[in-house]
Every structure is written in structure tokens, then in C-alpha cells.
C-alpha positions in Angstrom: -35.3 40.6 44.9 -33.2 42.9 46.7 -29.2 42.7 46.2 -27.3 44.2 48.8 -24.2 46.7 47.2 -20.6 46.3 48.1 -19.9 48.4 51.2 -18.8 52.0 51.8 -15.9 50.5 53.0 -14.7 48.2 50.3 -15.7 51.2 47.7 -13.2 53.6 49.9 -10.3 51.2 50.0 -10.3 50.1 46.2 -10.6 54.1 45.0 -12.7 55.9 42.5 -12.7 54.8 38.7 -9.9 57.3 38.1 -7.7 55.0 40.1 -9.1 52.0 37.8 -6.3 49.8 35.8 -7.4 47.6 33.3 -7.0 44.1 34.5 -4.7 41.8 33.7 -5.3 39.4 30.7 -5.0 35.7 31.6 -2.0 34.2 30.8 -1.3 30.3 30.9 1.4 27.7 30.6 0.6 24.2 30.2 4.3 23.4 29.2 5.3 21.7 32.2 2.9 19.9 34.0 2.9 17.9 37.0 0.5 15.2 37.1 -1.6 16.1 40.5 -3.4 13.4 41.2 -2.9 10.3 43.8 -1.9 7.2 41.9 -4.4 4.1 42.0 -3.6 0.7 42.1 -5.4 -2.2 40.9 -3.2 -5.2 41.7 -1.3 -5.3 45.2 2.3 -5.1 45.1 3.0 -9.2 45.5 0.6 -9.7 42.3 2.4 -6.7 40.4 6.0 -8.7 41.6 4.4 -12.0 39.9 3.7 -10.1 36.8 7.4 -8.8 36.4 8.5 -12.3 37.1 6.6 -13.8 34.8 7.4 -11.8 31.9 10.9 -12.0 32.9 10.0 -16.0 32.9 8.6 -15.0 29.0 11.5 -13.9 28.1 14.0 -16.2 29.2 11.7 -19.5 28.9 9.5 -18.7 25.5 11.6 -15.8 23.8 10.7 -13.5 21.3 10.7 -13.8 17.8 13.2 -11.1 16.2 12.8 -10.7 12.5 16.0 -8.5 12.0 19.2 -10.2 11.8 21.1 -7.5 13.2 19.1 -6.9 16.1 19.6 -11.0 16.7 23.1 -10.3 16.2 23.1 -7.5 18.9 21.1 -9.9 21.5 23.8 -12.2 20.9 26.4 -10.1 21.7 24.7 -9.1 24.7 24.5 -12.6 26.0 21.0 -13.9 25.3 20.3 -17.5 23.4 19.2 -17.2 19.7 17.7 -19.5 17.4 18.7 -18.4 14.0 16.7 -21.2 12.4 13.5 -20.0 13.9 15.1 -16.3 14.7 13.8 -16.8 18.4 15.8 -14.7 20.9 15.8 -16.0 24.3 16.7 -13.0 26.8 18.3 -13.6 30.3 17.0 -11.9 33.4 20.3 -10.6 33.9 20.0 -8.7 30.5 16.8 -7.2 31.1 17.9 -6.0 34.9 21.2 -4.4 33.4 18.8 -2.8 30.4 16.5 -0.9 33.2 19.7 0.4 35.2 21.3 2.1 32.2 18.0 3.4 30.5 17.6 7.0 32.3 15.0 7.6 34.6 14.9 11.3 33.2 14.5 12.4 29.8 15.6 16.0 28.4 13.6 16.7 25.2 14.8 19.6 23.5 12.4 21.2 21.3 13.0 23.4 18.5 12.7 26.8 20.9 13.9 26.6 24.6 10.7 27.5 25.8 8.9 24.7 24.3 11.5 21.7 26.1 10.3 19.6 28.7 11.5 16.8 30.4 9.9 13.4 30.7 10.1 11.3 33.6 7.8 9.5 36.9 5.8 12.5 37.6 5.6 14.7 34.8 2.3 15.3 32.5 2.8 15.3 28.7 -0.4 15.0 26.1 -0.1 14.4 22.5 -3.3 14.2 20.3 -4.2 11.2 18.6 -2.1 9.7 16.0 -1.5 7.4 13.0 -4.8 7.4 11.5 -5.5 7.0 7.4 -8.6 9.3 7.4 -9.7 12.5 8.5 -13.3 14.0 9.1 -14.9 17.1 9.8 -18.8 18.2 10.1 -18.1 19.7 6.6 -16.1 17.5 4.6 -17.3 14.2 5.7 -14.9 11.3 6.5 -12.3 10.9 3.8 -8.5 9.4 2.8 -6.5 11.9 4.7 -4.6 14.3 2.7 -1.4 16.5 3.2 -3.4 19.2 3.6 -5.3 17.6 6.3 -2.0 16.7 7.9 -0.7 20.4 7.8 -4.1 21.8 9.4 -3.7 18.9 12.3 -0.4 20.2 12.3 -1.6 23.7 12.9 -4.2 22.6 15.3 -1.5 20.8 17.4 1.0 23.8 17.7 -1.6 26.2 18.7 -3.3 24.1 22.1 -0.4 24.8 24.8 -1.6 21.9 26.3 0.0 19.3 23.1 3.5 19.3 24.2 4.8 16.9 21.9 3.7 16.7 17.7 1.9 13.2 16.7 1.6 11.7 13.5 -2.2 12.4 13.3 -3.1 11.2 10.2 -1.1 9.8 7.4 -0.8 11.8 4.1 -2.2 9.4 1.6 -1.8 11.4 -1.6 1.9 11.8 -0.7 3.8 8.9 -1.7 5.2 6.7 0.8 9.1 7.4 -0.8 8.6 11.2 -0.3 6.4 11.3 2.3 9.0 11.7 5.2 9.9 14.6 3.2 6.3 16.3 3.6 5.8 15.6 7.3 9.2 16.8 8.4 9.6 20.0 6.7 6.2 21.0 7.9 7.4 20.1 11.3 10.5 22.4 10.6 8.2 24.9 9.5 5.2 25.2 11.0 6.0 24.3 14.5 8.6 24.8 17.4 7.6 21.6 19.6 9.1 18.7 19.8 8.9 16.7 16.7 8.0 13.1 15.8 9.6 10.8 13.0 8.1 7.3 12.2 10.5 4.3 11.9 10.3 2.8 8.6 13.8 2.1 7.9 17.4 3.5 8.4 17.2 5.5 5.2 14.3 7.5 5.9 15.2 7.7 9.7 18.9 9.2 8.7 16.9 11.7 6.1 14.8 12.9 8.7 17.5 13.2 11.2 19.8 15.4 8.6 16.8 17.5 7.8 16.0 18.0 11.8 20.1 19.2 12.5 19.7 21.4 9.0 16.5 23.0 9.9 17.6 23.5 13.7 21.6 24.7 13.1 23.0 21.3 15.0 26.0 19.7 14.9 26.7 15.5 15.3 27.6 16.0 18.4 24.8 18.4 19.5 22.6 16.1 18.4 23.7 13.3 19.8 23.7 14.9 23.0 20.0 15.0 23.6 16.6 14.0 22.4 15.6 16.2 19.8 13.0 13.9 18.6 11.1 10.7 19.2 9.3 7.9 17.4 7.0 5.2 18.4 7.5 1.8 18.3 5.0 -1.0 18.4 5.8 -4.5 19.0 3.8 -7.2 17.2 2.1 -9.1 19.5 2.1 -11.7 20.8 6.3 -11.7 21.0 7.3 -10.6 17.8 9.7 -8.2 16.8 9.4 -7.0 12.9 12.3 -5.6 10.7 11.3 -1.6 10.6 10.5 -1.6 14.4 13.9 -3.4 15.4 15.7 -0.6 13.1 14.0 1.8 14.6 15.0 1.0 17.9 18.7 0.7 17.0 19.0 3.7 14.7 17.0 5.9 17.5 19.3 4.8 20.5 22.8 4.6 18.4 21.9 8.5 17.3 20.7 9.0 21.2 17.2 10.3 20.0 13.9 8.5 22.2 11.9 5.5 21.3 8.4 5.4 23.0 7.8 1.3 22.8 4.2 0.6 23.1 3.1 -3.0 22.6 -0.4 -2.6 21.6 -1.9 -5.4 23.0 -5.9 -6.4 23.3 -7.2 -8.5 25.6 -8.9 -11.9 24.2 -7.0 -11.0 20.3 -3.2 -10.9 20.5 -3.4 -10.8 24.2 -4.3 -13.2 27.0 -8.1 -12.2 27.7 -7.4 -11.2 31.3 -6.1 -7.5 32.5 -3.4 -9.5 34.1 -2.6 -11.5 31.5 -2.5 -9.2 28.9 -0.1 -6.7 30.8 2.1 -9.3 31.4 2.7 -9.8 27.8 2.8 -6.3 27.0 5.4 -5.7 30.0 8.0 -8.5 28.4 7.6 -7.4 25.2 8.4 -3.8 26.1 11.4 -5.2 28.0 12.4 -6.8 25.2 12.8 -4.1 22.9 13.9 -1.8 25.4 16.8 -4.2 25.9 17.9 -3.8 22.7 18.0 0.0 23.0 20.5 -0.4 25.9 22.6 -3.0 24.1 23.0 -0.9 21.1 23.7 2.3 23.5 23.7 2.0 26.9 21.7 5.3 28.2 19.7 5.9 24.8 16.6 7.7 25.9 14.0 5.3 26.1 10.0 5.6 27.2 8.7 2.3 28.3 5.1 2.3 27.1 1.8 0.1 27.0 -1.7 0.4 25.4 -3.9 -2.5 26.0 -7.4 -2.8 25.7 -9.8 -5.4 25.1 -11.9 -6.7 22.2 -15.5 -6.7 21.7 -16.3 -10.4 21.9 -19.4 -9.9 19.5 -17.4 -8.5 16.5 -13.3 -8.8 17.4 -13.5 -4.9 17.2 -11.3 -2.7 19.6 -12.7 -1.3 22.4 -11.6 1.6 24.1 -12.4 3.8 27.2 -13.8 0.5 28.8 -12.9 -0.8 32.8 -10.7 -3.2 31.6 -8.9 -0.5 29.5 -9.3 1.7 32.7 -7.6 -1.4 34.6 -4.9 -2.3 32.1 -3.4 1.5 32.3 -3.4 1.4 36.4 -1.6 -2.0 36.2 0.8 -0.5 33.6 1.1 2.2 36.2 2.3 0.2 38.9 4.9 -1.7 36.6 6.3 1.3 35.3 6.9 2.3 38.7 8.5 -0.8 39.4 11.0 0.0 36.9 11.4 3.8 37.8 11.1 4.6 34.1 8.7 7.5 32.2 6.0 5.8 30.7 3.4 6.2 28.0 -0.3 5.3 27.8 -3.3 6.1 25.8 -7.0 7.2 26.0 -9.1 7.1 22.4 -12.5 6.1 21.0 -14.0 3.2 19.5 -16.9 5.7 18.4 -17.4 6.5 14.8 -18.5 10.0 14.9 -17.8 13.1 17.5 -21.0 12.0 20.1 -21.5 11.3 23.4 -19.8 7.8 23.0 -16.8 9.0 22.1 -16.6 11.4 24.9 -17.0 9.2 27.4 -14.5 6.4 26.1 -11.9 9.4 25.7 -12.4 10.5 28.9 -12.7 7.3 31.0 -9.9 6.1 29.2 -8.0 9.5 29.8 -8.8 9.3 33.2 -7.3 5.8 33.2 -3.8 7.0 32.8 -4.1 10.1 35.0 -5.2 7.8 38.2 -2.2 5.1 36.7 0.5 8.1 36.5 1.0 8.2 33.3 3.8 10.3 31.9 3.1 10.5 28.2 -0.4 10.2 27.3 -1.1 9.8 23.2 -4.5 9.6 21.9 -5.8 11.7 24.1 -7.8 14.0 21.3 -9.3 13.2 18.7 -9.0 10.0 18.0 -12.0 7.9 16.3 -12.6 4.3 15.2 -10.3 2.9 17.2 -7.7 5.1 15.4 -9.0 5.3 11.8 -9.9 8.5 12.0 -9.2 11.9 13.6 -11.8 14.3 13.9 -11.2 17.6 13.8 -13.9 18.6 15.7 -13.4 16.0 18.4 -9.6 17.4 18.7 -10.9 20.6 19.2 -13.5 19.2 22.2 -11.0 16.7 23.6 -8.3 19.8 23.9 -10.8 21.3 26.2 -10.7 18.7 28.6 -7.3 18.6 28.5 -6.9 22.6 29.3 -9.1 21.9 32.4 -7.1 19.0 33.4 -4.0 21.3 33.3 -5.4 23.8 34.7 -6.2 21.3 37.9 -1.9 20.7 37.7 -1.5 23.9 39.0 -2.7 23.1 41.9 -5.2 25.5 44.1 -3.4 28.7 46.2 -4.8 29.5 49.7 -2.5 32.1 51.0 -3.9 35.2 52.3 -4.5 36.9 48.8 -6.8 33.7 48.1 -8.8 33.8 50.9 -9.4 37.2 51.1 -10.5 38.4 54.3 -9.3 42.1 53.7 -10.0 42.1 50.0 -13.4 40.2 50.1 -15.1 39.0 53.0 -14.8 42.2 54.9 -16.5 44.4 52.0 -19.3 42.8 51.5 -22.2 43.1 54.1 -24.7 40.2 55.4 -26.7 39.2 52.3 -24.6 40.8 49.8 -22.7 39.7 46.8 -19.0 39.4 45.6 -19.1 40.8 42.2 -17.2 44.3 43.2 -15.1 43.4 45.7 -11.5 44.1 45.6 -10.6 40.7 44.8 -13.4 40.3 42.8 -12.5 43.4 40.4 -8.5 42.2 40.4 -8.9 38.6 39.5 -12.4 38.5 37.1 -10.5 38.4 33.8 -7.9 35.5 35.4 -9.3 33.5 38.3 -11.3 31.1 36.1 -10.5 29.1 32.9 -12.3 30.5 29.9 -13.5 28.0 27.2 -12.6 27.9 23.9 -15.7 25.7 22.8 -18.0 25.4 26.2 -21.0 27.5 26.2 -22.1 28.4 29.7 -25.1 30.8 28.4 -28.6 30.1 29.6 -31.2 28.4 27.6 -32.6 32.0 26.4 -29.4 33.3 25.6 -28.1 30.0 23.9 -31.0 29.8 21.6 -31.0 33.6 20.7 -27.7 32.6 19.6 -28.8 29.8 17.2 -28.9 26.6 19.3 -25.6 25.6 18.2 -24.5 22.8 19.6 -20.7 21.6 20.7 -20.0 19.9 17.9 -20.9 22.6 15.3 -19.4 25.2 17.7 -16.0 23.0 17.1 -16.1 23.5 13.1 -16.2 27.3 14.3 -13.3 27.1 16.8 -10.7 25.1 14.3 -11.8 26.9 11.0 -11.0 29.9 13.4 -7.6 28.8 14.2 -6.3 27.7 10.9 -7.6 31.2 9.4 -5.0 33.1 12.0 -2.6 30.6 12.1 0.7 32.1 12.1 4.0 30.2 12.0 6.6 30.2 14.7 9.9 32.6 13.8 12.6 30.6 12.2 15.7 30.9 10.4 15.3 31.9 6.7 18.8 30.0 5.9 18.5 26.8 7.5 15.0 26.0 5.9 16.3 27.4 2.8 19.5 24.6 3.5 16.3 22.4 4.5 14.4 22.6 1.1 17.3 22.1 -1.0 18.3 19.0 0.7 14.3 17.5 0.1 15.0 18.4 -3.5 18.1 16.7 -3.8 17.2 13.6 -2.2 13.8 13.5 -3.9 15.4 14.1 -7.0 17.6 11.1 -6.2 14.5 9.0 -5.9 13.6 9.3 -2.5 13.7 6.5 0.1 10.9 3.6 0.0 9.7 2.5 3.4 11.4 -0.8 4.2 9.6 -3.9 6.2 
């Protein structure tokens, strides 16, 4: 086959080799994404209104069990009916409406560096990797209880991939005592990343320690700390209709100090929620509204992110299932209710697969697209999650980050100006039956136009075979090892980090802070 060369006219227009300049390298910025996809609806507007109304009725007539006495006092002072004998709180519609009205519709999140700041609001898009797993796994060391080193390594990977805007508690370092664990994880976040940090809500002493450590490391006064959201926590209700002590205390502590709570009822259809999508999301909505109301009663205007994480169980085993049609539909319904409120909201992907295989990829991507089509603001468990949250995989995080990068590319949108259409720089330079490899447009853009994968391999079979027939899972091992080997932490203030270390040493000597239950 003869390939017709680029026309003489095109060669003259570009000039000779002496005029050539090195093509620019590809520069990506995935820090301020906007969801470009049309939002789907699974229920009609009337049905969504009925679900919201039923959630209100649930709070008024059935109530929520609130285990923390201080939280019950706050609810009572706000006008709720409280039965101290049963610890039940009955929340009126007017209270919920007032709370929704005072909750900010846009939340400015201040990271450790200004170029890492972002805003949470309907239409924005933020990704977090999988969170909260007690185990870690990779192809070289296998599945194991997560260690402090695993936590550090996952933190470095999260910092490396620009598509993760928020730090998540990917694994629990089992070899670090619980009364000291928050020192370890906070120090690591302050030293190894300048992204938006996460703190667990495990009692006021630990939360106050974390706030003090962040303020010390970032050089923030009390007023500066309270004036913006500098960190966040995730609050899970105990479905059905229970708010336990540490979660209620976390809502109060974060609200009082102007920090963000992401409220996430974790409901599984057929287990701790009704078996139907509509019933489960109605319950989840009621629980989220109850928790949101507590934050606004504590501090009107406190930053709070509406959330839900609803999927179904496998009715043969009772095990959680993710990336299912019901999971997808639940995300769509949650998005409709979040838009009904006008609040930024959190959803989740994830996988129940035991290893990083095709099931894991299918479930995570199907769940992910449910979140995207639902218009989720924050998507957690978007990378690395296995076994329904019991394990985070190094290889899966790398493979999932590839997909997230490609989604981030779509968020930029396709351009169609004169330079992109290319009449003068492409179309007119190529004769019929020719090729576009050497046109002015191609030569200008060949290094920058297309997304460059970090784990996918586009080589043909022969070339792939010559390279050792390495599959994506094993290529991902090489990727994460390379990232960790080359990792360099962001610049930081040595004096502030020294003060942070002194604080940790002093508090450790004093006995630390055991988590409260």
C-alpha cells in the first residue's frame, strides 16, 4: 500500500527543520472539574416530592433515636419533641426547612496550598479514592491487615494523581494504637500532601487534637480556621433511624468550628433499609435531613454536604453488592433529592469483588456512571475499593485512576474553533487518499491532543507479546511502585512541622486520646 505524502503546499507553510521548535508537553489540571453529563432521573418530580414528604413524615411521626444527650438537648432547644426515656427525637418540618435554608449551597474548601482549593456545589465534581478499609492488598504482598506504611503509601498515591482532590482514610493502620492513630494520620497528611484533609469523628478529644494539629501545620489562627472549611469528616448514620454518640458528637464538633461534615447514611436495600429503591432512598433522605438539622441547630450556616450510599444486598448470602442496577438507580434518586434541596451532595462507587478482576472493574465503573449521571458533587470509593470496603487494592487504585482521568478529560469538553477544525492547518494540506500524520495541526498537537494513559497499553498484539505479555493488573504494580519510588512531598514550613511534631510528642506523653463510643 502506498501512502500519499503531505502536499508541497503544506510543507512550504510549515517551513524547514531549522524552524522547528520542540512540541509542548501535555499539561493537565483536574482540580476544578464540572460535570458535563446530562442528569438522569429515575423517578418523576411528583414521586420525588412524595419521597421527600414521606421522609418529613418519618422524622415527625416515627422519629430518630439519638444516643448523645447533648445532641438531644440541641434538638429540644430547636423545637423538636424529645422523649428522654426512649432517646427518640421527633423533628418538625419547619425545623428541617429552616436547616436546609441555612445550609450553604456552595462550600469553599481550603486545602494546604491555594492551587488545591476547590468549591463544592451542584455541578462541580470531586473524586476521592476508596476509604476506611481495614485491609490492604497488592500482587506482591497479598491481602493483609493494613499497616502504617500502607497508609503512607496510599496517601502518596492519592497525592500523586491530580484527579483526587480530597484525601480519604483509605486504610486503617492496624499497627498504630487507636489512641495515637489520629496523630499518625494527621501528621502524615500535613507532611506528605497539600490536598484537602480528612479527620475521623471519634470523640471530641481526638477531633480537637486534629484541629489543633492542622492549625499548627498550616499557620492558622482560631478565626482563620473557623472562617473556612479546612478539613472534613464523614458521618454515617446507623440505619435504620439511629444517630450514635461519636457520629452525633462529630456533627456538633465540626459544625461548631466551621468545618465540613459529609453526611452519609449507608443503607442496604433488604437489610437495614426497605428492599425497594424508593423505600431505601426515602429512609436515607430522612436520616440525612435529621443529621443536617443537627449541624444547623448547632451553628447555622455550618458547611455540610448531603449524602447517601445506598445499594442492595445479595439476597442469597446477605452480603453487600455494589455496581448493581439498584445501586445505579439509588444514585439517580439521591441526585434528584439533592437537587430538590439545592445542596452539594456525595455519592459512591465501589465493588464487592474479592480481587482486582473484570468484576471489580465492571462494578466500579457501573456505580461510577450512576454517580455521574446523577450529578454527584463528591464521589467517594471511586478507586481501589474491593470486598465492599474491607480492602483497598494498590493495583485497583491505579487502574481506576485511569478511568477517572479519562472522565476528567471529558469534563474539559471538546473545542470546535477554527484551530480545531483546521481548514488551513490540516484539511488543505492533505491530498485525496493522503494522511494527516505530518500536517501542521498534527505536528503542533501530537504531544498534547490525546490523553496519555499510565496503565493502559495501546500496542498491537505482536509488540505487546515482545514486551512480555504483561496484563493491566501487573502493569499497575509497576506504576504504583514507580510513583512511590519517585515521590517527593510538597514544600512545607519546617518550623510549623516542628511545632506539629512537638505537639504530638507532648500529647503522646500525656496518654493520647482514646476514641469515644
